[in-house]
C-alpha positions as a printed NumPy array, in Angstrom:
array([[ -11.479, -141.431,   10.152],
       [ -11.802, -143.918,   13.133],
       [ -13.441, -147.007,   13.86 ],
       [ -15.315, -147.544,   16.916],
       [ -17.608, -149.917,   18.07 ],
       [ -20.491, -148.925,   20.53 ],
       [ -23.068, -151.017,   22.806],
       [ -26.507, -149.478,   22.611],
       [ -29.444, -150.55 ,   25.28 ],
       [ -32.103, -149.811,   27.119],
       [ -34.97 , -151.207,   29.335],
       [ -37.301, -148.468,   30.011],
       [ -40.217, -147.346,   27.721],
       [ -40.308, -148.14 ,   24.227],
       [ -37.071, -149.921,   23.669],
       [ -37.416, -150.166,   19.821],
       [ -37.705, -146.385,   20.079],
       [ -34.856, -145.561,   22.058],
       [ -32.788, -147.991,   20.087],
       [ -33.637, -146.367,   16.847],
       [ -33.399, -142.869,   17.801],
       [ -30.357, -143.41 ,   19.617],
       [ -28.595, -144.443,   16.248],
       [ -30.392, -141.423,   14.487],
       [ -28.952, -139.05 ,   16.945],
       [ -25.143, -141.021,   16.928],
       [ -25.316, -140.67 ,   13.024],
       [ -26.286, -137.168,   13.904],
       [ -23.862, -136.526,   16.213],
       [ -21.111, -138.86 ,   16.582],
       [ -20.432, -140.316,   12.911],
       [ -21.364, -142.549,    9.706],
       [ -23.081, -145.834,   11.064],
       [ -20.908, -148.791,    8.996],
       [ -22.506, -151.89 ,   10.463],
       [ -25.381, -153.008,   12.875],
       [ -25.568, -156.147,   15.049],
       [ -28.898, -157.846,   15.386],
       [ -31.002, -156.256,   18.014],
       [ -31.045, -158.99 ,   21.201],
       [ -33.034, -159.075,   24.138],
       [ -31.094, -159.612,   26.863],
       [ -31.016, -160.532,   30.995],
       [ -30.297, -157.441,   33.179],
       [ -26.516, -157.718,   34.164],
       [ -25.651, -156.375,   37.939],
       [ -28.736, -155.815,   39.183],
       [ -31.311, -158.439,   38.269],
       [ -34.897, -157.337,   39.498],
       [ -35.79 , -155.497,   36.673],
       [ -36.889, -155.633,   32.958],
       [ -35.332, -157.229,   30.261],
       [ -32.565, -154.659,   27.974],
       [ -32.868, -154.634,   23.991],
       [ -28.67 , -154.186,   23.105],
       [ -26.957, -153.801,   19.772],
       [ -23.386, -153.128,   18.697],
       [ -23.036, -150.553,   16.   ],
       [ -19.75 , -149.671,   14.079],
       [ -19.261, -146.084,   13.407],
       [ -17.137, -144.25 ,   11.422],
       [ -15.945, -141.063,   13.48 ],
       [ -13.543, -137.957,   12.921],
       [ -14.028, -137.453,   17.004],
       [ -11.366, -138.262,   19.348],
       [ -12.012, -140.722,   21.938],
       [ -13.232, -137.866,   24.866],
       [ -14.565, -136.303,   22.053],
       [ -16.633, -139.22 ,   21.263],
       [ -17.791, -139.624,   24.789],
       [ -18.734, -136.297,   24.977],
       [ -21.098, -136.748,   22.055],
       [ -22.588, -140.056,   22.732],
       [ -23.504, -138.279,   26.682],
       [ -25.241, -135.564,   24.622],
       [ -27.335, -138.244,   22.955],
       [ -27.903, -140.009,   26.164],
       [ -29.277, -137.117,   27.76 ],
       [ -31.379, -136.018,   24.718],
       [ -32.869, -139.579,   25.453],
       [ -33.689, -138.974,   28.72 ],
       [ -30.89 , -141.265,   30.55 ],
       [ -30.912, -140.78 ,   34.425],
       [ -28.03 , -141.869,   36.127],
       [ -29.681, -142.679,   39.339],
       [ -28.274, -146.366,   40.509],
       [ -25.493, -148.084,   39.101],
       [ -26.532, -151.074,   36.85 ],
       [ -30.013, -149.525,   37.023],
       [ -33.226, -149.196,   34.752],
       [ -32.698, -146.547,   32.235],
       [ -33.841, -145.573,   28.793],
       [ -30.628, -145.851,   27.073],
       [ -26.991, -146.545,   27.693],
       [ -24.377, -146.245,   25.062],
       [ -20.856, -147.567,   25.42 ],
       [ -17.299, -147.105,   23.907],
       [ -16.475, -150.778,   23.436],
       [ -13.321, -150.093,   21.154],
       [ -11.712, -147.354,   19.285],
       [  -9.472, -148.124,   16.768],
       [  -6.884, -150.216,   18.452],
       [  -6.168, -147.833,   21.336],
       [  -6.151, -148.409,   24.628],
       [  -7.291, -145.475,   26.954],
       [  -7.176, -144.926,   30.586],
       [  -8.473, -141.624,   31.837],
       [ -10.672, -140.851,   34.729],
       [ -13.842, -140.463,   32.771],
       [ -13.083, -142.877,   29.771],
       [ -11.375, -146.554,   29.663],
       [ -11.117, -147.829,   26.256],
       [ -11.435, -150.738,   25.511],
       [ -14.383, -151.256,   27.927],
       [ -13.108, -152.808,   30.992],
       [ -15.742, -155.402,   31.233],
       [ -16.186, -156.673,   28.144],
       [ -15.222, -160.347,   28.379],
       [ -17.314, -160.699,   31.174],
       [ -20.757, -159.937,   29.664],
       [ -22.414, -162.149,   26.942],
       [ -24.808, -159.133,   26.29 ],
       [ -22.15 , -157.196,   24.907],
       [ -20.204, -160.309,   23.289],
       [ -22.999, -161.709,   21.158],
       [ -23.89 , -159.12 ,   19.055],
       [ -20.351, -157.654,   18.826],
       [ -19.107, -161.163,   17.492],
       [ -22.184, -160.885,   15.039],
       [ -20.554, -157.909,   13.13 ],
       [ -16.759, -158.231,   14.397],
       [ -15.837, -161.85 ,   15.575],
       [ -12.152, -161.481,   14.424],
       [ -11.675, -157.979,   15.877],
       [  -8.428, -158.207,   18.466],
       [  -9.059, -156.74 ,   21.415],
       [  -5.719, -155.144,   22.13 ],
       [  -5.385, -155.591,   25.895],
       [  -6.498, -159.19 ,   25.6  ],
       [  -5.141, -160.192,   22.803],
       [  -8.033, -162.64 ,   21.761],
       [ -10.614, -162.582,   19.069],
       [ -14.171, -161.554,   20.016],
       [ -15.096, -164.804,   19.24 ],
       [ -12.669, -166.341,   21.398],
       [ -13.9  , -164.224,   24.442],
       [ -17.064, -164.986,   23.339],
       [ -16.381, -168.77 ,   23.791],
       [ -14.762, -168.195,   27.151],
       [ -17.318, -165.807,   28.395],
       [ -18.542, -167.239,   32.2  ],
       [ -22.05 , -164.909,   32.029],
       [ -24.742, -167.338,   31.4  ],
       [ -27.501, -164.69 ,   31.515],
       [ -30.06 , -165.058,   28.459],
       [ -29.221, -163.208,   25.249],
       [ -31.813, -163.827,   22.705],
       [ -31.769, -162.691,   18.525],
       [ -34.936, -161.354,   18.212],
       [ -36.583, -161.583,   14.394],
       [ -36.139, -158.802,   12.228],
       [ -39.863, -157.607,   11.41 ],
       [ -40.142, -155.947,    8.054],
       [ -43.324, -153.986,    7.178],
       [ -44.624, -154.663,    3.745],
       [ -47.555, -152.869,    3.879],
       [ -48.241, -150.933,    1.075],
       [ -52.163, -150.131,    1.314]])
């Protein structure tokens, strides 16, 4: 089995629903969920005139090869109504492969590690929560070190966990 770190996020519609449903579909189509970060509300990156995102990083154990994983992720995005109309635009869900084991992949449709990890606090903050000591294979630095050096100063706010204990 292979370990992959995925970033899940969206800023359209019921953001909690899309995060929850994407995790369910990833578990069904991609592999077993091993770890979850907290959920973070984050400022949009790249195109600032849109609503805030909810983002979360998960680690999965998968038998899929990198390109197979990408294709499965694209199916999940499609099921959840992802529209690719504008670069960095609003979306119901976006799922990125951040890392796949310690591999580096450079193909037309897929680059691993994700090329802009070190520039994005909204990626590094939840990733550092579950993988602070993971070493980026192209930058040869830990996630914690990348976060400390990240030039991005956009808002990343950890949301409280809400537990419903209503048994009425």
